[in-house]
Structures are given as structure tokens and as C-alpha cells.
All heavy atoms as an XYZ file, in Angstrom:
860
protein
N       0.798     -1.179     -0.003
C      -0.003      0.010     -0.027
C       0.893      1.251      0.057
O       1.852      1.316      0.750
C      -0.904      0.080      1.249
C      -1.775      1.158      1.317
S      -2.875      0.989      2.746
C      -3.463      2.635      2.831
N       0.545      2.187     -0.884
C       1.327      3.478     -0.973
C       0.865      4.350      0.133
O      -0.348      4.546      0.377
C       1.158      4.064     -2.332
C       1.694      3.327     -3.401
C       1.563      4.018     -4.750
C       1.890      3.087     -5.897
N       1.512      3.637     -7.170
N       1.794      5.131      0.743
C       1.528      6.138      1.674
C       2.363      7.298      1.418
O       3.657      7.195      1.365
C       1.786      5.585      3.113
C       1.654      6.599      4.206
C       2.046      6.028      5.536
C       2.043      7.126      6.581
N       2.667      6.649      7.802
N       1.813      8.453      1.220
C       2.552      9.681      1.012
C       3.471     10.041      2.167
O       2.931     10.131      3.301
C       1.593     10.927      0.687
C       2.351     12.217      0.401
C       3.062     12.169     -0.916
C       1.291     13.319      0.320
N       4.696     10.137      1.906
C       5.645     10.511      3.020
C       6.295     11.874      2.878
O       6.673     12.484      3.808
C       6.741      9.449      3.213
C       7.612      9.243      1.962
C       6.254      8.155      3.703
C       8.824      8.400      2.190
N       6.242     12.434      1.634
C       6.790     13.758      1.472
C       6.336     14.268      0.126
O       6.099     13.534     -0.769
C       8.343     13.729      1.518
N       6.309     15.621      0.067
C       6.048     16.347     -1.169
C       7.135     17.341     -1.334
O       7.467     18.098     -0.434
C       4.703     16.984     -1.198
C       4.448     17.756     -2.410
C       2.978     18.340     -2.545
N       2.901     19.028     -3.824
C       2.452     20.269     -3.913
N       2.027     20.911     -2.840
N       2.322     20.859     -5.057
N       7.730     17.416     -2.564
C       8.741     18.320     -2.833
C       8.459     19.084     -4.113
O       8.839     18.553     -5.177
C      10.115     17.528     -2.965
C      11.339     18.382     -2.756
N      12.120     18.617     -3.839
C      11.831     19.014     -1.729
C      13.223     19.282     -3.416
N      13.052     19.555     -2.147
N       7.752     20.203     -3.988
C       7.248     20.869     -5.197
C       6.312     20.004     -5.915
O       5.303     19.505     -5.330
N       6.595     19.715     -7.133
C       5.733     18.814     -7.944
C       6.110     17.326     -7.901
O       5.627     16.523     -8.700
C       5.605     19.302     -9.409
C       6.945     19.458    -10.104
O       8.005     19.363     -9.487
O       6.994     19.745    -11.254
N       7.008     16.969     -7.022
C       7.438     15.578     -6.786
C       6.863     15.003     -5.516
O       6.982     15.680     -4.454
C       8.996     15.549     -6.778
C       9.482     14.078     -6.422
C       9.592     15.947     -8.084
N       6.213     13.883     -5.639
C       5.618     13.236     -4.518
C       6.419     11.972     -4.212
O       6.760     11.201     -5.123
C       4.170     12.859     -4.788
C       3.228     14.047     -4.973
C       3.150     14.678     -6.204
C       2.547     14.521     -3.857
C       2.348     15.808     -6.396
C       1.700     15.681     -4.033
C       1.588     16.249     -5.330
O       0.791     17.336     -5.405
N       6.644     11.667     -2.965
C       7.354     10.489     -2.564
C       6.406      9.679     -1.667
O       5.847     10.111     -0.730
C       8.637     10.884     -1.665
C       9.389      9.647     -1.344
C       9.441     11.856     -2.418
N       6.283      8.384     -2.122
C       5.347      7.412     -1.502
C       6.231      6.233     -0.898
O       7.095      5.768     -1.498
C       4.351      6.812     -2.499
C       3.425      7.820     -2.975
C       3.715      8.538     -4.203
C       2.235      8.088     -2.338
C       2.783      9.460     -4.673
C       1.319      8.949     -2.810
C       1.545      9.645     -3.962
N       5.781      5.819      0.309
C       6.333      4.651      0.857
C       5.695      3.421      0.150
O       4.511      3.482     -0.075
C       6.076      4.586      2.337
O       6.465      3.402      2.916
N       6.487      2.402     -0.167
C       5.961      1.194     -0.818
C       6.558     -0.070     -0.172
O       7.598      0.035      0.453
C       6.214      1.161     -2.396
C       7.631      1.242     -2.690
C       5.358      2.288     -3.028
C       8.022      1.061     -4.165
N       5.894     -1.134     -0.374
C       6.396     -2.359      0.222
C       7.675     -2.985     -0.449
O       8.511     -3.428      0.174
C       5.247     -3.466      0.302
C       4.135     -3.070      1.213
O       4.399     -2.382      2.253
O       3.033     -3.447      0.942
N       7.598     -2.861     -1.793
C       8.732     -3.421     -2.560
C       8.826     -2.705     -3.929
O       7.825     -2.216     -4.461
C       8.676     -4.958     -2.641
C       7.465     -5.410     -3.496
C       7.379     -6.920     -3.447
O       8.014     -7.596     -2.650
N       6.581     -7.494     -4.425
N       9.953     -2.857     -4.564
C      10.201     -2.354     -5.848
C       9.796     -3.469     -6.865
O      10.155     -4.638     -6.688
C      11.671     -1.896     -6.056
C      11.954     -0.746     -5.166
C      11.957     -1.591     -7.528
C      13.369     -0.327     -5.078
N       9.087     -3.178     -7.935
C       8.754     -4.162     -8.875
C       9.948     -4.803     -9.482
O      10.936     -4.180     -9.662
C       7.924     -3.324    -10.007
C       7.554     -2.098     -9.385
C       8.615     -1.789     -8.274
N       9.861     -6.126     -9.843
C      10.939     -6.868    -10.428
C      11.281     -6.387    -11.741
O      12.403     -6.593    -12.227
C      10.523     -8.361    -10.522
C      10.442     -9.007     -9.112
C      10.129    -10.505     -9.214
O      10.334    -11.083    -10.297
O       9.714    -11.019     -8.198
N      10.345     -5.686    -12.453
C      10.682     -5.098    -13.772
C      11.523     -3.827    -13.717
O      12.063     -3.463    -14.790
C       9.337     -4.872    -14.511
O       8.516     -4.052    -13.694
C       8.623     -6.168    -14.858
N      11.677     -3.207    -12.545
C      12.473     -2.070    -12.463
C      13.968     -2.340    -12.497
O      14.395     -3.345    -11.915
C      12.194     -1.310    -11.166
N      14.694     -1.495    -13.174
C      16.169     -1.676    -13.334
C      16.912     -0.598    -12.641
O      16.530      0.586    -12.736
C      16.566     -1.725    -14.797
C      15.873     -2.766    -15.666
C      16.252     -4.105    -15.245
C      15.491     -5.132    -16.092
N      15.349     -6.436    -15.565
N      18.062     -0.862    -11.996
C      18.906      0.086    -11.384
C      19.443      1.054    -12.342
O      19.933      0.705    -13.426
C      19.979     -0.556    -10.554
C      20.717      0.366     -9.649
C      21.631     -0.499     -8.720
C      22.315      0.449     -7.736
N      23.226     -0.196     -6.844
N      19.437      2.435    -12.018
C      19.949      3.441    -12.898
C      20.989      4.246    -12.125
O      20.936      4.233    -10.898
C      18.882      4.265    -13.575
C      18.021      5.016    -12.525
C      17.964      3.467    -14.466
C      17.068      6.025    -13.022
N      21.713      5.014    -12.845
C      22.693      5.874    -12.159
C      22.319      7.325    -12.025
O      22.918      8.077    -11.333
C      24.016      5.933    -13.008
C      24.704      4.600    -12.978
O      24.726      3.890    -11.920
N      25.341      4.145    -14.090
N      21.175      7.669    -12.559
C      20.673      9.144    -12.517
C      20.295      9.456    -11.089
O      19.706      8.682    -10.333
C      19.480      9.304    -13.419
O      19.023     10.658    -13.263
N      20.572     10.722    -10.677
C      20.207     11.254     -9.356
C      19.148     12.283     -9.512
O      18.772     12.894     -8.586
C      21.390     11.886     -8.636
C      22.522     10.940     -8.434
C      22.245     10.331     -7.133
N      23.232      9.425     -6.670
C      23.618      9.405     -5.434
N      23.031     10.186     -4.555
N      24.459      8.482     -4.954
N      18.666     12.555    -10.784
C      17.621     13.604    -11.072
C      16.242     12.948    -11.070
O      15.997     11.986    -11.794
C      17.918     14.304    -12.380
C      16.812     15.294    -12.670
C      19.183     15.004    -12.345
N      15.330     13.461    -10.215
C      14.031     12.852    -10.101
C      13.068     13.608    -11.159
O      12.171     13.015    -11.737
C      13.447     13.106     -8.731
C      14.194     12.387     -7.648
C      13.617     12.671     -6.241
C      14.211     10.887     -7.834
N      13.294     14.941    -11.311
C      12.533     15.667    -12.256
C      13.337     16.958    -12.638
O      13.877     17.575    -11.769
C      11.199     16.069    -11.664
N      13.287     17.247    -13.910
C      14.034     18.451    -14.368
C      12.961     19.491    -14.726
O      11.927     19.212    -15.267
C      14.823     18.158    -15.697
C      16.006     17.210    -15.451
C      16.946     17.092    -16.571
O      17.559     18.120    -16.908
O      17.032     16.007    -17.133
N      13.326     20.719    -14.477
C      12.508     21.848    -14.782
C      12.703     22.239    -16.255
O      13.691     22.692    -16.600
N      11.643     22.045    -17.054
C      11.714     22.365    -18.525
C      11.851     23.839    -18.714
O      12.433     24.231    -19.717
C      10.504     21.758    -19.191
C      10.296     20.277    -19.130
C       9.563     19.829    -17.882
O       9.265     20.656    -17.025
O       9.273     18.649    -17.770
N      11.298     24.628    -17.802
C      11.299     26.089    -18.074
C      12.438     26.687    -17.272
O      13.147     27.489    -17.837
C       9.917     26.671    -17.564
C       9.935     28.144    -17.694
C       8.793     26.072    -18.313
N      12.659     26.340    -15.998
C      13.640     26.994    -15.204
C      14.983     26.412    -15.224
O      16.039     27.106    -14.941
C      13.221     26.899    -13.677
O      13.242     25.556    -13.276
C      11.828     27.583    -13.479
N      15.154     25.178    -15.659
C      16.376     24.480    -15.656
C      16.792     23.951    -14.337
O      17.838     23.299    -14.174
N      15.985     24.159    -13.327
C      16.220     23.589    -12.069
C      15.825     22.058    -12.037
O      15.148     21.653    -12.882
C      15.426     24.308    -10.925
C      15.749     25.752    -10.800
N      14.898     26.623    -10.243
C      16.911     26.457    -11.201
C      15.490     27.872    -10.291
N      16.626     27.770    -10.834
N      16.217     21.349    -10.948
C      15.947     20.010    -10.942
C      15.817     19.494     -9.462
O      16.394     20.026     -8.517
C      17.003     19.118    -11.550
N      14.969     18.513     -9.287
C      14.808     17.838     -8.055
C      15.835     16.690     -8.051
O      15.806     15.798     -8.973
C      13.428     17.176     -7.921
C      12.384     18.267     -7.899
N      11.935     18.817     -6.711
C      11.618     18.770     -8.840
C      11.018     19.664     -6.980
N      10.741     19.690     -8.277
N      16.881     16.749     -7.143
C      18.024     15.780     -7.129
C      18.231     15.087     -5.819
O      17.857     15.649     -4.753
C      19.358     16.666     -7.327
C      19.656     17.014     -8.688
C      21.007     17.676     -8.733
N      21.134     18.375     -9.991
C      20.552     19.597    -10.282
N      19.994     20.203     -9.252
N      20.621     20.059    -11.400
N      18.701     13.945     -5.974
C      19.009     13.094     -4.778
C      20.505     13.361     -4.473
O      21.315     13.448     -5.314
C      18.787     11.660     -5.063
C      17.373     11.162     -5.315
C      17.293      9.874     -6.010
C      16.529     11.159     -3.989
N      20.721     13.434     -3.124
C      22.139     13.489     -2.643
C      22.266     12.409     -1.579
O      21.384     11.855     -1.081
C      22.446     14.868     -2.104
O      21.573     15.071     -0.886
C      22.246     15.989     -3.119
N      23.568     12.083     -1.280
C      23.840     11.053     -0.389
C      23.813      9.686     -0.927
O      23.751      9.585     -2.208
N      23.815      8.686     -0.140
C      23.744      7.287     -0.617
C      22.286      6.937     -0.912
O      21.446      7.086     -0.093
C      24.396      6.349      0.316
C      25.819      6.530      0.519
C      26.449      5.597      1.520
O      26.023      4.364      1.470
O      27.220      6.030      2.428
N      22.034      6.409     -2.152
C      20.724      5.994     -2.524
C      20.826      5.153     -3.767
O      21.589      5.409     -4.610
C      19.736      7.126     -2.715
C      20.278      8.104     -3.844
C      18.331      6.768     -2.992
N      19.986      4.094     -3.833
C      19.822      3.323     -5.013
C      18.562      3.734     -5.705
O      17.469      3.932     -4.992
C      19.741      1.816     -4.731
C      21.054      1.230     -4.263
O      22.147      1.775     -4.723
O      21.078      0.204     -3.451
N      18.610      4.018     -7.080
C      17.515      4.447     -7.850
C      17.159      3.497     -8.884
O      18.162      2.944     -9.582
C      17.850      5.846     -8.495
C      16.607      6.337     -9.225
C      18.321      6.891     -7.510
N      15.891      3.136     -9.066
C      15.444      2.188    -10.031
C      14.422      2.791    -10.911
O      13.691      3.677    -10.486
C      14.835      0.982     -9.350
C      15.837      0.153     -8.520
C      16.201      0.593     -7.263
C      16.488     -0.986     -9.054
C      17.038     -0.089     -6.492
C      17.421     -1.657     -8.324
C      17.698     -1.273     -7.001
O      18.546     -1.888     -6.278
N      14.324      2.442    -12.212
C      13.320      2.894    -13.111
C      12.601      1.705    -13.692
O      13.196      0.760    -14.153
C      13.957      3.684    -14.190
C      12.886      4.353    -15.119
C      13.462      5.301    -16.183
O      14.714      5.362    -16.283
O      12.702      6.150    -16.724
N      11.246      1.798    -13.670
C      10.430      0.678    -14.243
C      10.181      1.053    -15.701
O      10.457      2.059    -16.181
C       9.059      0.615    -13.468
C       8.499     -0.767    -13.516
O       9.072     -1.601    -14.303
O       7.513     -0.998    -12.793
N       9.540      0.100    -16.341
C       9.326      0.146    -17.774
C       8.346      1.287    -18.143
O       8.418      1.830    -19.228
C       8.804     -1.054    -18.336
O       7.585     -1.531    -17.588
C       9.764     -2.217    -18.251
N       7.505      1.734    -17.192
C       6.599      2.847    -17.440
C       7.223      4.201    -17.036
O       6.539      5.197    -17.128
C       5.262      2.573    -16.708
C       5.414      2.593    -15.179
O       6.550      2.738    -14.676
O       4.382      2.531    -14.541
N       8.486      4.185    -16.659
C       9.119      5.432    -16.296
C       9.079      5.803    -14.787
O       9.668      6.767    -14.383
N       8.312      5.102    -14.044
C       8.283      5.326    -12.555
C       9.586      5.035    -11.919
O      10.244      4.092    -12.186
C       7.200      4.427    -11.934
O       5.924      4.639    -12.552
C       7.110      4.672    -10.439
N       9.961      6.032    -11.058
C      11.299      5.884    -10.323
C      10.990      5.357     -8.936
O       9.929      5.706     -8.314
C      11.952      7.277    -10.221
C      12.366      7.875    -11.519
C      13.014      9.221    -11.248
C      13.414      7.021    -12.263
N      11.907      4.528     -8.473
C      11.810      4.036     -7.095
C      13.241      4.209     -6.404
O      14.193      4.239     -7.097
C      11.628      2.451     -7.231
C      10.259      2.129     -7.837
C      10.197      1.891     -9.176
C       9.135      2.194     -7.060
C       8.968      1.650     -9.814
C       7.871      1.810     -7.652
C       7.780      1.562     -9.074
O       6.597      1.304     -9.584
N      13.129      4.372     -5.133
C      14.293      4.628     -4.318
C      14.485      3.621     -3.233
O      13.497      3.104     -2.661
C      14.197      6.015     -3.602
C      13.785      7.225     -4.412
C      13.701      8.488     -3.492
C      14.804      7.442     -5.498
N      15.729      3.306     -2.882
C      16.051      2.651     -1.654
C      16.991      3.613     -0.901
O      18.124      3.700     -1.028
C      16.805      1.312     -1.862
C      17.151      0.623     -0.631
C      15.933      0.398     -2.842
N      16.373      4.487     -0.002
C      17.075      5.553      0.621
C      17.942      4.955      1.844
O      17.706      3.902      2.344
C      16.010      6.480      1.157
C      14.821      5.649      1.299
C      14.906      4.540      0.290
N      18.925      5.717      2.244
C      19.696      5.534      3.365
C      19.576      6.675      4.354
O      18.956      7.621      4.054
C      21.204      5.285      3.118
O      21.754      6.598      2.615
C      21.431      4.265      1.930
N      20.326      6.653      5.468
C      20.264      7.710      6.405
C      21.026      8.938      5.929
O      21.014      9.992      6.667
C      20.723      7.316      7.773
C      22.199      6.847      7.779
O      22.797      6.696      6.768
O      22.660      6.507      8.899
N      21.594      8.916      4.727
C      22.253     10.120      4.240
C      21.512     10.700      2.949
O      21.932     11.709      2.361
C      23.707      9.842      3.769
O      23.595      8.930      2.650
C      24.494      9.334      4.921
N      20.389     10.005      2.523
C      19.624     10.484      1.334
C      18.834     11.830      1.574
O      18.099     11.855      2.577
C      18.685      9.333      0.906
O      19.413      8.154      0.724
C      18.011      9.785     -0.404
N      19.025     12.775      0.695
C      18.167     13.962      0.736
C      17.624     14.216     -0.652
O      18.244     13.782     -1.628
C      18.927     15.210      1.262
O      20.025     15.472      0.392
C      19.454     14.982      2.747
N      16.619     15.009     -0.757
C      16.132     15.545     -2.035
C      16.249     17.014     -1.987
O      15.780     17.678     -1.076
C      14.697     15.161     -2.243
C      14.468     13.605     -2.301
C      14.212     15.676     -3.615
C      13.070     13.074     -2.426
N      16.934     17.554     -3.045
C      17.220     18.994     -3.072
C      16.661     19.576     -4.390
O      16.507     18.975     -5.359
C      18.749     19.265     -3.010
C      19.340     18.766     -1.690
C      20.789     19.000     -1.626
O      21.484     19.282     -2.689
O      21.388     18.837     -0.565
N      16.407     20.888     -4.255
C      15.950     21.717     -5.411
C      16.281     23.157     -5.161
O      16.254     23.613     -3.963
C      14.380     21.539     -5.622
C      13.930     22.222     -6.838
N      13.586     23.557     -6.849
C      13.648     21.743     -8.075
C      13.097     23.878     -8.062
N      13.158     22.795     -8.808
N      16.560     23.918     -6.178
C      16.990     25.340     -5.953
C      15.859     26.221     -5.352
O      16.158     27.163     -4.706
C      17.390     25.950     -7.335
C      18.740     25.362     -7.874
C      18.485     24.083     -8.745
O      17.334     23.468     -8.674
O      19.432     23.619     -9.322
N      14.615     25.868     -5.532
C      13.532     26.716     -5.055
C      12.746     26.115     -3.883
O      11.676     26.698     -3.495
C      12.525     26.999     -6.204
C      13.219     27.787     -7.298
C      12.260     27.967     -8.483
O      11.356     27.200     -8.725
O      12.492     29.039     -9.195
N      13.145     24.959     -3.385
C      12.438     24.312     -2.300
C      13.416     23.928     -1.131
O      14.506     23.778     -1.372
C      11.754     23.000     -2.750
C      10.901     23.208     -3.891
N       9.627     23.822     -3.872
C      11.013     22.744     -5.202
C       9.081     23.812     -5.115
N       9.941     23.164     -5.897
N      12.823     23.911      0.033
C      13.600     23.424      1.222
C      13.859     21.953      0.899
O      12.977     21.241      0.465
C      12.819     23.607      2.471
O      12.427     24.962      2.608
C      13.581     23.082      3.674
N      15.023     21.468      1.269
C      15.392     20.062      1.081
C      14.510     19.141      1.927
O      14.036     19.510      2.966
C      16.862     19.743      1.319
C      17.253     19.697      2.764
C      18.663     19.338      2.889
O      19.480     19.570      2.015
O      19.000     18.863      4.014
N      14.313     17.934      1.377
C      13.744     16.922      2.238
C      14.889     16.242      2.929
O      15.757     15.598      2.258
C      12.954     15.825      1.385
C      11.699     16.526      0.842
C      12.501     14.695      2.224
C      10.907     15.619     -0.087
N      15.033     16.366      4.199
C      16.195     15.839      4.870
C      16.247     14.352      5.057
O      15.252     13.694      4.902
C      16.134     16.500      6.276
C      14.646     16.772      6.471
C      14.052     16.964      5.065
N      17.399     13.810      5.261
C      17.625     12.334      5.428
C      16.784     11.749      6.492
O      16.382     10.587      6.408
C      19.074     12.092      5.603
O      19.580     12.705      6.777
N      16.452     12.535      7.544
C      15.669     11.929      8.602
C      14.219     11.484      8.167
O      13.593     10.699      8.848
C      15.602     12.860      9.793
C      14.687     14.031      9.577
C      14.694     14.919     10.955
N      13.847     15.991     10.693
C      14.158     17.168     10.102
N      15.293     17.231      9.536
N      13.219     18.086      9.998
N      13.716     12.079      7.030
C      12.357     11.778      6.608
C      12.331     10.445      5.811
O      11.489      9.674      5.989
C      11.850     12.920      5.682
C      10.507     12.525      5.055
C      11.743     14.179      6.555
N      13.354     10.238      4.983
C      13.326      9.070      4.037
C      13.782      7.712      4.628
O      13.181      6.725      4.259
C      14.227      9.411      2.848
C      13.704     10.610      2.023
C      14.759     10.982      0.948
C      12.316     10.365      1.432
N      14.765      7.621      5.470
C      15.202      6.257      5.852
C      14.283      5.456      6.709
O      14.505      4.220      6.884
C      16.507      6.518      6.660
C      16.334      7.916      7.130
C      15.590      8.665      6.137
N      13.206      6.097      7.186
C      12.184      5.289      7.918
C      11.385      4.397      6.981
O      10.635      3.567      7.415
C      11.194      6.171      8.611
C      11.847      6.996      9.765
O      12.867      6.564     10.220
O      11.344      8.012     10.148
N      11.615      4.497      5.741
C      10.892      3.740      4.685
C      11.896      2.990      3.838
O      12.776      3.547      3.223
C      10.088      4.656      3.783
C       9.257      5.634      4.662
N       8.045      5.228      5.203
C       9.410      6.867      5.133
C       7.535      6.246      5.893
N       8.421      7.228      5.849
N      11.736      1.681      3.776
C      12.699      0.852      3.101
C      12.663      1.110      1.583
O      13.713      1.057      0.942
C      12.377     -0.623      3.264
C      12.595     -1.018      4.753
O      13.427     -0.375      5.467
O      11.979     -2.024      5.149
N      11.529      1.433      0.987
C      11.403      1.648     -0.428
C      10.484      2.775     -0.664
O       9.443      2.987      0.118
C      10.821      0.400     -1.167
C      11.592     -0.828     -0.898
N      11.391     -1.731      0.011
C      12.759     -1.336     -1.617
C      12.224     -2.738      0.013
N      13.115     -2.433     -0.968
N      10.690      3.643     -1.709
C       9.855      4.687     -2.044
C       9.679      4.733     -3.497
O      10.513      4.398     -4.382
C      10.498      6.033     -1.532
N       8.447      5.224     -3.881
C       8.117      5.472     -5.281
C       8.023      6.969     -5.497
O       7.528      7.685     -4.588
C       6.792      4.858     -5.679
N       8.346      7.400     -6.665
C       8.292      8.914     -7.034
C       7.228      9.030     -8.049
O       7.157      8.337     -9.056
C       9.664      9.310     -7.676
C      10.776      9.085     -6.620
C       9.536     10.737     -8.039
C      10.706      9.885     -5.394
N       6.336     10.102     -7.783
C       5.314     10.412     -8.813
C       5.469     11.923     -8.994
O       5.704     12.695     -8.143
C       3.938     10.147     -8.275
C       3.593      8.663     -7.954
C       3.265      7.969     -9.320
N       2.812      6.684     -8.994
C       3.485      5.582     -9.341
N       4.640      5.635     -9.961
N       3.006      4.395     -9.086
N       5.257     12.336    -10.273
C       5.308     13.710    -10.673
C       3.902     14.271    -10.852
O       3.034     13.576    -11.431
C       6.101     13.930    -11.970
C       7.442     13.298    -11.914
C       6.183     15.433    -12.355
C       8.370     13.832    -10.876
N       3.578     15.331    -10.188
C       2.313     15.970    -10.285
C       1.814     16.145    -11.659
O       2.557     16.455    -12.548
C       2.296     17.375     -9.594
C       0.908     17.999     -9.557
C       0.961     19.285     -8.765
O       1.868     19.550     -7.992
N      -0.034     20.110     -8.914
N       0.560     15.896    -11.923
C      -0.069     15.975    -13.228
C      -1.222     17.023    -13.219
O      -1.771     17.309    -12.114
C      -0.565     14.626    -13.715
C       0.611     13.697    -13.804
C       0.180     12.254    -14.193
N      -0.254     12.194    -15.624
C       0.502     12.117    -16.642
N       1.811     12.157    -16.560
N       0.005     11.941    -17.881
N      -1.556     17.612    -14.361
C      -2.682     18.551    -14.359
C      -3.533     18.146    -15.590
O      -3.006     17.655    -16.603
C      -2.164     19.978    -14.444
C      -1.346     20.327    -15.662
C      -0.676     21.623    -15.558
O      -0.959     22.416    -14.520
O       0.084     22.050    -16.454
N      -4.789     18.558    -15.558
C      -5.604     18.287    -16.656
C      -5.548     19.338    -17.679
O      -5.631     20.514    -17.431
C      -7.142     18.184    -16.117
C      -8.087     17.878    -17.215
C      -8.999     18.658    -17.808
C      -8.254     16.628    -17.904
N      -9.720     18.065    -18.741
C      -9.305     16.771    -18.832
C      -7.727     15.350    -17.744
C      -9.715     15.689    -19.648
C      -8.130     14.341    -18.578
C      -9.155     14.557    -19.541
N      -5.382     18.926    -18.979
C      -5.367     19.882    -20.114
C      -6.738     19.655    -20.829
O      -6.945     18.668    -21.544
C      -4.220     19.597    -21.060
C      -4.191     20.515    -22.174
O      -5.190     20.938    -22.659
N      -2.937     20.751    -22.716
N      -7.598     20.577    -20.747
C      -8.951     20.432    -21.251
C      -8.906     20.449    -22.782
O      -9.862     19.931    -23.441
C      -9.746     21.590    -20.776
C      -8.773     22.605    -20.357
C      -7.476     21.813    -19.965
N      -7.927     21.088    -23.445
C      -7.792     21.157    -24.868
C      -7.418     19.790    -25.457
O      -7.797     19.432    -26.517
C      -6.900     22.242    -25.244
C      -7.271     23.615    -24.736
C      -6.661     24.172    -23.682
C      -8.401     24.222    -25.266
C      -7.066     25.412    -23.182
C      -8.840     25.501    -24.738
C      -8.150     26.019    -23.658
O      -8.630     27.212    -23.165
N      -6.532     19.149    -24.781
C      -6.035     17.817    -25.227
C      -6.873     16.739    -24.588
O      -6.718     15.578    -24.962
C      -4.563     17.664    -24.892
C      -3.697     18.587    -25.684
C      -2.288     18.220    -25.461
N      -1.422     19.200    -26.206
C      -0.159     19.368    -25.970
N       0.421     18.778    -24.991
N       0.498     20.216    -26.693
N      -7.710     17.052    -23.582
C      -8.456     16.088    -22.904
C      -7.667     14.973    -22.382
O      -7.848     13.775    -22.520
C      -9.552     15.523    -23.779
C     -10.561     16.592    -24.163
C     -11.720     15.943    -24.946
N     -12.616     17.060    -25.351
C     -13.767     16.895    -25.863
N     -14.205     15.643    -26.081
N     -14.495     17.875    -26.251
N      -6.569     15.409    -21.712
C      -5.599     14.462    -21.129
C      -4.895     15.028    -19.920
O      -4.733     16.211    -19.767
C      -4.545     14.046    -22.202
N      -4.468     14.152    -19.013
C      -3.615     14.598    -17.850
C      -2.171     14.680    -18.379
O      -1.713     13.768    -19.035
C      -3.704     13.619    -16.738
N      -1.535     15.751    -18.044
C      -0.213     15.962    -18.459
C       0.761     16.319    -17.228
O       0.260     16.824    -16.264
C      -0.095     17.100    -19.378
C      -0.810     16.924    -20.731
C      -0.898     18.151    -21.596
O      -0.544     19.234    -21.194
O      -1.142     17.922    -22.827
N       1.957     15.915    -17.361
C       2.927     16.259    -16.307
C       2.979     17.798    -16.158
O       3.075     18.500    -17.118
C       4.266     15.671    -16.764
C       5.292     15.755    -15.646
C       6.585     15.089    -16.095
N       7.562     15.611    -15.196
C       8.840     15.426    -15.427
N       9.251     14.748    -16.436
N       9.703     16.005    -14.549
N       3.061     18.238    -14.935
C       3.303     19.630    -14.622
C       4.642     20.136    -15.212
O       5.600     19.446    -14.953
C       3.136     19.992    -13.108
C       3.518     21.373    -12.852
C       1.751     19.627    -12.619
N       4.598     21.205    -15.899
C       5.891     21.828    -16.364
C       6.373     22.800    -15.391
O       5.624     23.734    -14.990
C       5.621     22.454    -17.798
C       5.405     21.295    -18.821
C       5.127     21.887    -20.102
N       6.283     22.740    -20.636
C       7.273     22.264    -21.441
N       7.312     20.982    -21.685
N       8.234     23.106    -21.840
N       7.647     22.702    -15.011
C       8.227     23.531    -14.008
C       9.163     24.597    -14.590
O       9.942     24.345    -15.454
C       9.128     22.580    -12.992
C       9.587     23.340    -11.849
O       9.158     24.450    -11.556
O      10.496     22.762    -11.181
């Protein structure tokens, strides 16, 4: 069961029971890039990051993992390590002209 543990601008972090077997470990530390501002939500410290086939990112945080962004207060390491696994979701908004939900552009 997913439980929201933190929100960092348009990035949501959910606690999950396990990472899907289809997710592969990646080296990227960027959770979301700002298409307009050039800013990014980044991971610092020790953390394993996985990406699933649908683009969903998953984390295995440690007691040194933080999430940083130039325009937001960081999510400190004390928030994340209480959760063995986390899923990342990017906020979406409804576009009535396209009749579709789209990722928020930062």
C-alpha cells in the first residue's frame, strides 16, 4: 500500500512495500528536471535508484539520502530512511484542450 511521506514541489514521494521486479537500477540522481527554469529535483547522499518500464522511479534511501531543489527546502535524510522503499510520482494537471492529464511543467 502506498503512503505519501513527502512532497517536494511537484514531486511526490510514497512509501511502498517493494520495488517491482521489472524495475532496473539506474545511475541518475535527477528525479525531475525543470523544463522552463532548468532547475531539478536531485538526490544526494547514498541511495539506489530504479526505473520501471513505465518510467516510474523507485528509491532505496539510506540515512544520508536527501532531495534538493533550488527553489524548495530540502527533504532531509531523517524523513526518508524510515521507509525501506519509495516510489516517485510527478504531479499532473488536466489539459482540457487535449483532454488528457499531463505532467506539470516547472
